[in-house]
C-alpha positions in Angstrom: 66.4 154.0 -15.8 66.1 156.9 -13.7 68.1 159.4 -15.4 71.1 161.4 -13.1 70.9 164.5 -14.5 67.8 166.5 -16.2 66.4 169.8 -17.4 63.0 170.7 -17.2 62.3 173.4 -20.1 65.8 175.4 -19.6 64.8 178.6 -20.4 68.0 181.9 -20.1 68.2 185.1 -21.9 70.6 187.7 -21.6 69.6 191.6 -22.6 66.9 190.2 -25.2 69.5 187.8 -26.8 67.7 183.9 -26.5 70.4 182.0 -25.7 68.1 178.9 -24.1 64.7 178.4 -25.5 62.8 175.4 -23.4 65.6 172.7 -23.1 64.4 169.1 -21.7 67.6 167.0 -21.3 67.5 163.0 -19.8 71.5 161.8 -18.8 71.2 158.8 -17.7 73.7 156.5 -15.5 76.6 154.8 -18.3 76.7 158.0 -20.8 78.3 159.8 -22.8 75.8 163.0 -24.4 77.0 165.2 -28.0 75.7 168.9 -27.5 76.7 169.6 -31.0 75.8 172.9 -32.7 77.5 175.7 -34.3 79.1 178.3 -33.0 76.4 180.5 -30.1 73.8 177.4 -30.8 74.1 177.8 -26.5 75.8 174.7 -25.8 78.1 176.3 -23.7 75.3 178.3 -21.9 73.3 175.0 -21.4 76.3 173.4 -19.1 76.7 176.3 -17.5 73.0 175.7 -16.3 72.9 172.2 -16.0 76.6 172.9 -13.2 74.3 175.5 -11.2 76.6 178.7 -12.6 74.0 180.3 -14.3 71.0 180.3 -12.4 68.3 180.1 -15.8 65.1 182.5 -15.8 62.7 179.4 -16.8 62.5 175.2 -15.8 64.6 173.5 -13.4 67.3 171.0 -13.1 67.9 167.8 -11.2 70.2 165.9 -10.3 69.9 162.7 -8.8 65.9 163.5 -8.7 66.1 165.9 -6.6 66.1 170.1 -7.4 69.9 171.4 -8.5 69.2 174.0 -5.4 68.8 172.0 -2.5 72.9 171.3 -3.1 75.4 173.2 -1.6 78.0 174.1 -3.8 80.5 171.2 -2.3 78.0 169.6 -2.2 77.5 169.8 -5.9 81.0 169.3 -6.6 81.0 165.7 -5.3 78.8 165.4 -7.6 79.6 166.8 -10.6 82.7 168.1 -12.0 82.3 170.6 -14.8 85.5 171.5 -17.4 85.5 175.1 -19.1 87.6 176.5 -21.7 89.9 178.6 -19.3 91.8 177.6 -16.0 93.9 179.5 -13.6 95.5 181.6 -16.1 96.6 184.7 -14.1 98.2 182.7 -11.6 101.4 180.9 -11.5 100.3 177.3 -10.2 102.4 173.9 -11.0 99.8 171.5 -13.2 100.2 169.7 -10.0 98.3 172.0 -7.9 95.8 172.5 -10.5 95.3 169.1 -10.8 95.3 168.5 -7.0 92.4 171.4 -6.8 90.4 168.8 -8.1 90.6 166.8 -4.5 89.2 169.3 -3.1 86.1 167.9 -2.8 86.3 165.4 -1.5 87.9 166.3 1.5 87.0 167.2 5.2 87.1 171.1 6.4 90.2 172.1 7.4 91.7 169.9 5.6 94.5 170.4 3.0 95.6 167.4 0.4 98.2 165.4 2.1 99.8 162.6 0.5 96.7 160.0 -1.3 96.3 164.0 -3.4 99.8 164.4 -4.2 99.6 160.5 -5.3 96.2 161.2 -6.8 97.6 164.1 -9.3 100.5 162.4 -10.2 98.7 159.7 -10.9 96.5 161.3 -13.1 99.0 163.4 -15.2 100.9 160.4 -16.5 97.2 159.1 -17.4 97.1 162.1 -19.7 101.0 162.1 -20.6 101.9 165.5 -18.9 103.4 163.3 -16.2 107.6 164.8 -16.6 105.4 168.9 -17.4 103.8 168.4 -13.4 106.2 170.9 -12.1 105.7 173.5 -15.0 103.6 176.9 -14.4 100.2 176.5 -15.1 100.0 179.7 -18.0 103.8 179.1 -19.8 102.0 175.5 -21.3 100.8 174.9 -24.8 96.8 175.3 -24.6 96.2 172.0 -25.6 98.6 170.4 -22.8 97.0 172.8 -20.1 93.4 171.4 -21.9 94.3 167.9 -20.0 95.8 169.5 -17.5 92.2 170.9 -16.7 90.8 166.8 -17.3 93.4 165.6 -15.6 91.6 167.6 -12.2 87.9 166.0 -14.1 89.9 162.4 -13.2 90.9 163.3 -9.1 87.4 164.9 -9.0 85.8 161.7 -9.7 82.6 162.7 -9.7 80.0 160.1 -11.0 78.4 163.6 -13.6 81.0 164.8 -15.6 80.8 168.7 -17.6 83.1 169.0 -20.5 82.9 172.3 -22.7 84.7 171.1 -26.0 87.9 169.6 -23.9 89.1 168.9 -27.0 89.4 172.4 -28.6 92.4 172.6 -28.3 94.4 169.2 -28.7 95.8 167.4 -32.2 94.2 163.8 -33.0 96.4 161.4 -31.4 95.0 163.1 -27.5 92.1 163.9 -28.7 91.8 160.2 -28.9 93.4 159.2 -25.8 90.9 161.7 -23.7 87.6 161.1 -25.2 88.3 156.8 -24.7 89.4 157.7 -21.1 86.1 159.2 -20.4 83.9 156.6 -23.1 86.3 154.0 -20.2 84.8 156.1 -17.0 80.9 156.2 -18.4 81.7 151.9 -19.5 81.5 151.7 -15.7 78.8 153.8 -14.5 79.8 157.1 -14.8 77.6 159.9 -17.1 79.0 162.4 -19.2 77.8 165.9 -21.1 80.0 166.9 -24.1 79.8 169.5 -25.9 81.9 168.5 -28.9 82.3 169.9 -32.4 84.0 167.8 -34.1 81.2 165.2 -35.4 83.1 162.7 -36.1 85.1 162.4 -33.0 81.3 162.9 -32.0 79.9 160.7 -33.5 82.5 157.9 -32.6 82.3 158.3 -28.6 79.7 159.4 -27.3 76.2 157.5 -27.5 74.2 160.0 -27.8 73.9 163.3 -29.8 71.9 166.0 -29.7 72.2 169.1 -31.9 71.0 172.6 -30.5 70.2 175.3 -33.4 69.3 179.2 -31.3 69.6 178.0 -28.1 66.3 174.9 -29.0 67.5 171.8 -29.7 65.9 170.6 -32.4 67.2 166.7 -32.8 68.6 163.7 -30.2 69.1 160.0 -29.8 71.9 157.8 -31.2 74.8 159.5 -34.2 72.7 157.9 -37.1 69.6 159.2 -36.2 71.0 162.7 -35.9 73.6 163.3 -38.0 71.8 163.5 -41.3 72.0 165.9 -44.1 68.5 167.5 -43.3 69.7 168.2 -39.8 73.7 169.7 -40.5 73.0 171.4 -44.2 69.9 173.6 -42.2 72.4 173.2 -39.0 75.6 174.4 -40.3 74.6 176.0 -42.9 76.6 174.2 -45.8 76.4 171.2 -47.5 77.6 168.0 -46.1 78.4 164.4 -47.0 77.3 161.4 -44.1 79.9 158.4 -45.1 80.6 155.5 -42.6 84.1 155.3 -40.8 85.1 151.2 -42.9 87.0 150.6 -39.5 85.2 151.1 -37.2 81.2 151.9 -38.7 80.8 155.0 -36.9 79.2 157.7 -39.0 81.6 160.3 -40.9 80.7 163.8 -41.9 82.2 165.8 -44.1 81.9 169.4 -45.4 81.3 169.5 -49.1 82.6 173.4 -50.4 79.6 174.7 -52.5 79.5 175.2 -56.1 81.7 178.0 -57.6 79.9 180.3 -59.8 77.2 179.4 -62.3 77.2 178.9 -65.5 75.8 178.0 -68.0 77.0 175.0 -69.2 75.2 171.8 -68.6 77.5 168.6 -68.9 76.8 165.2 -68.8 79.1 162.6 -67.0 78.4 159.0 -67.6 80.7 157.0 -65.2 81.4 153.8 -64.0 83.7 151.8 -61.1 84.3 155.8 -59.7 86.3 157.5 -62.9 83.7 160.6 -62.9 84.6 161.3 -59.0 87.6 163.8 -60.6 85.4 166.2 -63.5 82.5 165.4 -61.2 84.9 167.5 -58.4 86.4 170.4 -61.1 82.8 171.3 -63.1 81.5 171.1 -59.1 84.0 174.2 -58.5 83.4 175.4 -62.1 79.5 175.7 -60.7 78.3 173.9 -64.5 75.2 172.6 -63.8 75.3 168.6 -63.6 73.9 164.9 -65.1 75.0 161.9 -63.9 74.6 159.2 -66.2 73.4 155.4 -65.5 74.5 153.8 -62.2 75.8 150.7 -60.6 73.7 150.5 -56.8 76.9 151.3 -54.3 79.1 152.0 -57.0 81.6 155.0 -56.0 80.2 158.1 -58.7 76.3 156.7 -57.9 77.7 157.8 -54.0 79.8 160.8 -54.5 76.7 161.8 -56.9 73.8 162.0 -54.2 76.3 162.9 -51.7 76.4 166.6 -54.3 72.9 166.0 -55.1 73.6 165.7 -58.7 70.2 163.9 -60.8 71.4 161.2 -62.0 69.5 157.5 -62.8 70.7 154.4 -60.6 70.3 150.3 -62.0 71.0 148.1 -59.3 74.5 146.0 -58.0 75.2 144.0 -61.8 72.2 144.3 -64.0 72.2 145.6 -66.9 70.3 149.2 -67.9 66.7 148.2 -69.0 65.3 149.6 -71.9 62.9 152.4 -69.8 66.5 154.0 -67.9 68.3 154.3 -71.7 65.4 156.5 -72.7 65.8 158.5 -69.6 69.9 158.4 -69.9 69.3 159.2 -73.6 67.6 162.1 -72.5 69.5 163.4 -70.6 73.0 163.5 -73.0 70.5 165.6 -75.5 70.0 168.0 -72.8 74.0 168.6 -71.6 75.9 171.1 -73.8 78.5 168.7 -73.6 78.7 164.8 -73.0 81.7 163.6 -71.3 82.5 160.3 -70.5 85.3 158.9 -68.1 87.3 155.9 -68.1 85.7 152.8 -67.2 85.3 149.2 -68.5 82.9 148.3 -70.6 81.3 144.9 -70.1 77.6 143.5 -70.1 75.8 145.6 -67.5 76.5 149.1 -69.1 77.6 148.4 -72.5 74.2 151.2 -72.8 76.1 153.2 -72.3 78.0 153.0 -75.8 74.9 154.4 -76.9 73.9 156.5 -75.0 76.9 159.0 -75.8 76.4 158.2 -79.3 73.1 160.6 -78.8 75.7 163.8 -77.0 76.3 167.3 -78.9 79.1 167.2 -78.1 81.7 164.5 -76.6 84.5 164.6 -74.5 86.2 160.8 -73.9 89.0 161.3 -71.5 91.5 159.1 -71.0 94.9 159.0 -68.9 96.5 157.6 -72.6 94.8 159.9 -74.9 94.5 158.8 -78.8 95.1 155.1 -77.6 92.1 154.3 -77.1 93.3 151.7 -74.2 90.3 150.2 -72.6 89.4 147.3 -71.1 86.4 145.5 -73.2 84.6 142.1 -71.4 82.0 140.1 -72.4 81.3 140.2 -76.3 85.2 142.1 -76.3 85.1 142.5 -79.9 81.7 144.2 -80.3 82.1 147.0 -77.4 85.6 147.7 -79.2 84.5 148.5 -82.1 81.4 151.0 -80.7 84.6 152.6 -78.8 86.6 153.0 -81.5 83.9 154.5 -83.9 83.3 157.0 -81.5 87.4 157.4 -80.8 87.0 158.1 -84.3 84.2 161.4 -84.5 84.8 162.9 -81.4 88.1 164.4 -79.0 90.2 161.8 -77.6 91.1 163.7 -73.9 93.2 163.0 -71.1 91.9 165.0 -67.8 94.4 167.9 -67.6 93.1 169.0 -71.5 89.1 168.1 -70.6 89.9 170.7 -67.8 91.9 173.1 -70.2 88.4 172.9 -72.6 86.1 173.1 -70.2 87.7 176.4 -68.8 87.5 177.8 -72.7 83.9 176.9 -72.2 83.7 179.6 -69.4 85.8 181.4 -69.9 84.9 182.4 -74.1 88.8 181.7 -74.5 89.1 179.1 -77.2 91.5 176.1 -76.8 92.4 173.6 -78.8 92.0 170.2 -77.5 93.7 167.4 -80.3 91.9 164.9 -81.7 92.2 161.1 -81.1 91.8 160.4 -84.6 91.0 156.9 -83.7 
């Protein structure tokens, strides 16, 4: 398949600042290519080079295999449309007039837009949900409404290649997905699109291919799941991220993770299961504690959360028992911790060894929303498990989540807080 648009070794500078450096990019028919990267990475500059608004100091852009420099401005506008983040704000054009401008490239010299072009403009406004604003002056529209009007102009222009610079930046979630769905539908019929996007989740959902740009260079390119990795994103955006999956669509999801608070000299080991450790782990992370996780079964919510935060923990296959080697490692983590927290989760044959590990703690807090009542679900040898649990509860403090947070605050701020002892 021959690319409809390609860039080869593009470089571009402004003064001493190198905005593009040896950029290579092919755009194939039917593709939606998403440009992602931090602010100032070079996404907008690349789009302006692809459309021909700036002339690179090195490299070439080809459209349908021919140098872009060989096209007249009018020929270029028939083949490519461009949506910038700005519109004709200084002129009092009506919204319908702005959209109608998209038809100029297809008109013969000397011919003005007629009934067909006016109807096309109104239809495009209807497609983006702004028909009722057709006669409003463009500068009086909200930023999101202006963006939709400019996209309607792209629809009227009907060029086979669309270059869109942050088209959803000012849109609410409903209009954002409407616009991107329309772009993808158009590309399903053979058009191509290159879109600069900040919303990584939308980029993963609607783009067939993603291109990550950092400091004017392409550092990753490919399917969303190959580009949206912790390694790539944490390097590019300088923040911790968690990579997940949209349960409805199956696409990649990206969420930033707040960094830890000021580092404390408190080492806390968390024994969890069935997602019970997420809340307290999040609190400890915010407090800046050094955290280790206990034994977690594969696919458990606690395991996913600990992995997302980069916390050391032990993992065994789903539904399996905790083996002796893993138990030994877990006991070592407990002994190294200043404080161990046993979260509120059911005990059964597969995780019963957690109770044995908890007995080796220097100091133990047992989380229970009904502090002091010793309520737990026990499966398998329920009587023996309950005896073990009650023995721990008689020795150590059983507290609610709020009481645990208060106690941890006291340890990190050196303010004394009394925690009620359960007494069994």
